[in-house]
N, C-alpha and C positions, 0 to 999 in steps of 0.2 A: 504493499500499498504506500509505502512510503516513497519507494521510485517514483509512480504512479504521479502521488501527487507531485512530486520536485519535476515531474515532466511536464505537467499542467499547469504549473507557476509557471516553467521555464517557456512554454510555448504562449500563455497569457502574456507575460513580459514580454517577449519577441512579438507579439499581435500588435501593444501598443505605445509601441517604439515609437511610431510615426508620429502619434499624437502627442504624447508627453514625454517632456525630456526630461532622462535619468541624470541620476551621478554617476559621477567613470567608477566609483565604485561597485553602484549597483550593475554597471553594465557590464563592468569585471565578473559580478559576484554569476549574475545572471546568465552570462556564456560562458562561464568554467562550469556552472551544472548543468547548461544543456550540452558541452560537450561530454559531461560526465557521465549522463545518461545515455545520450544518443550512443555514445562507447559502448556502455553496458548492452542497449538494445543490439546493436551489431554484433558485439560478443556473442549474447542468445544467438542471434540469426546464425552467427557463422558456423555454434557449435552445433546446433539443429542440424543445418547446413550438412556438416561432417556426420550428424551421426544418420542423418537421411541417407547420404551419399552411400554410409558405410553398409548402413542396412542393403542400399539396392545392391552393391560391393557384393554383399554376403550372399543375397538371395540370388545375382547373377553369379557367381560360381558356384552355389548350391547346385543351379541348373543346369549349369554345366558339366558338373560333376557328374548329374545322374546319365547326362547325356551322352558325357564320355563310358562311363559305368555301360550302361545300357549298349553303348557301342562296342564295347569289349566283350561284353556278353556272347553278344549277335557274332561277333567274328568269331569269337573264342568257339562258340555252338556249331558254326557253319563248318570250320575247319575241322572241328573232330568230327560233323559228319561226313564231311568230302576225304578225311585222311591225310589232310596236309598239314607243314607243320604249324606249329603256334595252335592247335584246339586244344580244348577244356579236358580234364581228367574227368574221365566218365564212369559209372556206375552200375549203368545200366547194361547188361549182358549183351541184346541184341543190339545196341548203340557203338559198344564196344566189338562184336562181330561186325558187323556193317563196316567200322571204322580199319578192319583189317584190309576189307575191301578193298579201300579205297574207290570211293565209287567217281575221283574226282578224273580218273584214268580209265574209265568207260565210256567218256564222251567220243573221241576220235573211232571207237569200235562198232557204233549202236545207230548208223546208217541204216535207213527204209524205203523202198518204193513204194509210190502208190499205186499201183498196177496192183501189189496182191499184200496189204496192210498184214494180214493173220502171220501169211511166211516171215517177211519181215522182223514183225514183233518176236517171233519164234529165234528166226535167227539172231535177233540181236540179247535176247535172253542168253544164248548162248556163249555170245562173244564177250558183253559186259558183264552182267552178274556174276557168272559161272566160273565160264573161263577164264576173265581176268582176276575174276575175285579169288580163284584159286593161286592164281600168278602171286597175286600180289600178299595173299596169306603166307601162302610157302617161304615165299621169301622172308617177311617178317618173324616166319619160324626160323630160319638160319640162321638170320641178321641179327638175333637178339641181344648176343657181348656185342655186337658194335655197336648197337640203338641202344644200351645200355652206356654208351660213350656220348656217343652224338645225340641220341633223341633219348633220353632217358623217363621221360613222359607215356613213351609210346604204349600201346596195352600189354603186350610181352614182357619186356625188362621189369615196370612197375607194376607190375604182379594182377594186373586187374581183371588179368583172364588167365587160366592153368595151363601149361602144355598138351596133357590131353585134350582138353578143350576143342585147342588149335588144331591138333592135328585130323581129330573129328570131322571139325570145320572145312581145313583143305580138300579130307579126301571126298567128303560129301559133297561139293562143289564141282570136283573133280567129276567124279560119278556121273554127275548132273548134267554138265557140261557135254560128256560124249554121249552119256544117253541121248540129249537133243541133236546133237549131230548127228545121230544114228536115225532118227525120229523124221532129219530134215530131208534125209538121203533117200528115205522111203517114201516119203511127200514126192521128192522132185523126180521121182521116178529115174534113181540111178542103179544101172546093174551094179556097177561098182560104188564102192561107200566110201566116195571121194569125200564127203564132206567129213567121216569117222576117220579116215587116214588124217587128213587138215590136223583137225584137231587133237588127237591121238600125239601126232609130231608137234605141235606147237607146246603140249603139256609137257612132253619128253624136252626138250629144251625148256620151257620153266623151271623144271626140276635140277636140269646140270646146272641152268646158269646159277642157283641159286644154291644147293647142295651139294657137299663132297662126296665125291675125292673129286670130280672134274672142276666143278664151282667155277665158272666160264668166267664171272666177275671178278675174278680173280685178275685174269687177264683185262687190260683196260680196250684195247681194239676189239677182241674178239665179242667179250661180254657185253659192250655194248653193239653191237652192231648186231647180236642174238637178239638181242631186248629190242632195239630198233626195228628190227624185219619183223618183229613180231607183233609191232602196233602196226608196221604198215603193209607189209608181204601178207603175209600169213590172211588178215582179214578178207584183203583186196581178195585175194585168190578163192577165200571159201563162198565172198558174194558172186563172185562171177562164176564161181560151178552149178551155185545154188542159181541164181538166174538166168543164168547164158552159160559160154564156153569158156571154158580157163585153155586160154590158147599161149602157144611160148613167148611171143612179141609182150604180153599182159608179163608173162612169168619175169622175162629179161627188163624192165622196165621197172617193175615192183621191187625186184632186186636190186636195180641200183637207185633207185626212187628213199632205199632203207636207209642212204647214206646220211637223209636227213635226218631219219630217226636216230642215228648214233651221235648226231650232234646233240639232240635232247637229252639221247639217255645221260652224254657226259653232263650235262647240266646237272641233273641231278645227283653229282659224285662229287661238287664242289662243297656242300652240307655236310659231308661224311669224309672231308678230308683226314682230322682226327682219328678219326675211329678206325681208316679203312689201313693212316697207316701203323696204329700201333696192331691191327690184328694180321698184318702181313699185306693187304691187300692193292694191287700193284694198277690202281683205277689212274686213267691219266691225268687228273690236277696230282696226285699222288708222283705220279711218275715224273711228268714236264714241272710240275711247279704250276700254283695259278695261274701266274701269268700268262704261259705261251698256251696251255688246256684251253684258258678262253677264248684265243683266237683259232685254234682248232674247232673248239666249237662252233664258233661264228662263221668260220669257212667252210665246216661239213652241210651246214644248213642252207647256205644263201647260196653258195658255189654249185650246190647240185637240183637246188629249187631253177636255177636261172639255167641249166642246163636244159634241164626238162621244159623248160617256158622255149626252150631256141628249139628241141626235137618236135613238139608240137606244133610249133613255128615251118618249120621248117621240113621235117621227118612226115609229119603227118598231113602237112599244109590244114593247119586250125589257128590260122592268124589271130582271131578274135579270144579264142581258149586261152592263146598263147598272153596276149594283154591284158586279160582277167587273170592271169596267175602272176603274171610281171607287177603287176597292180596290188595282189595280193603279200609279195617276197616285200614292198618296199615300208610297210606299216612294223612289219617283223627287224628289218635294219636299224630304222628308228628308234624302237624298245632295246632293241640290244646295243645303242650308242647310251639309250638317255639310262639304264639299269644295269643291263648286266656286266658290259666291259668296264663301268665305275669300280663294281664292285659283287662280284658273278657270286660270291659266299651270301653277304645279305639281302641280296635283290632277285635272288634263283625266284624265289614265290612269286614276285610280282612280276617277273620277266614272262613268266612262263603264263602267266595268269591273263597276261595282256596281249604277249605275244602266240602261241601254240593255236587260237582259232584260227588264225589268218592262215597257217601251215595247214589246218584240217582242211580249212575250205580250198586252200590251193592242192589238194589232195579229191578233194570233190570235184573244181574244175578239172585236172587232168581227168579222173574217171571217165566226168562228162564228154569231156575233146576226145576220146577211144572210143567211146560208145557212138560215137557221132563219125567219127571215123571209118569207124567196124562198118555202120550201117550204109554208106555211100556205095 
C-alpha cells in the first residue's frame, strides 16, 4: 500500500507541476520518489518477465524433450523390427524372432508381377521371410562371438533368445522355404524342379558363408561376392524360371551385376572391423583398411551399374532404359560423397537407407529392359 500511495503522490505532483510552482526541494523529492517507484515497478516487471520467459523456456524444453524422446522411441522400435543397428532391446519373443530375420533385407527380393498376383506373393514369401530370414538367422547364430564385440545388444549375445530357439528358427525357415519352392515348381508345371534346386543351392551358399569350416565371409572377396550374388543373381533366376525362361544371357548379366552386390556387402563390413579383426576374419576393411576399402566399395557399385547401362544402350538397343538406369546411379553417387566416403563406419546405415533403393530400382529397370528386348 505504501508503494501505491507514493506512486499516486508522485503522479499527482507531476500532474500539478504546470499549475502550481513547487520549491526546488519538493521538486527533487517528487522526482526522487517517482524514480524510486518507477524503478521498483520496472524491476517487478523485469522480474515477472524473466519468470515468464523461464517458464516458457522450461515448457518449450519439456515439449522438445518429449518430442526427442518420442522420436528416439520410434526410431529404436523401427530399427529393432527391421533388424538394423540401433534397435531397442526387446523382450517379446516374436519381435526378437522377427529381428533375427532382418526384414529390411527382404525388400530387394520381393518383386511381383500384376499378371499373377497369387504366384507372386508366394514367391515373395519364399524369397523374403523364409529364405532370406533363414540366411540372416543362421548368420547371427554363427556370428554371436563377433556380435558380442560389435553389437552386444543383438538378440543372441544379449541373451534375449536362447541358442536352441535360434537353431529351431533357422531350420523351420529353411524347411518352409524349400517346401514353398517345390510348390512353385509344381504350380508352374516344371518337369525339372528348377526353383527347388535354386533354393537349395542358395541355402547351401548361405550356410557355407556363415558356418565353419569354410565360412566364406572369412575371405573378403569370395564372401562378399557370394553374399552379393545371393541378393541379385539368385532371386533374378528364380523369378525368371517362375514367370518365363532362364536363359544364358540373363545368367551372365546377373553374375556380372552381382559385382554391385559385392560392393553393398562390403558396406556391412565397416561396422564389424573391430570384431572381425579380433576373430581373424579377413574382411576387405580389415585387409585394406577403411580408407582403401571404401573406394573399392564405391568403384564396384558405380562401375558395375555404369557398365550395365552401357550394355543396355549398345548391346540391347534400349537407350531409354539405359538413360533411366543412369539417372538412378547419380543419386547413389551423391549419397556416397555425402555420407559414405566421409565416414563409412558411422554413416553406413544412413548411406544404405538413402542409396540402396536407387540400386534396387536400377535392378528393376534392367529387368524390364531385358524383358522388353527379348519380346522384340
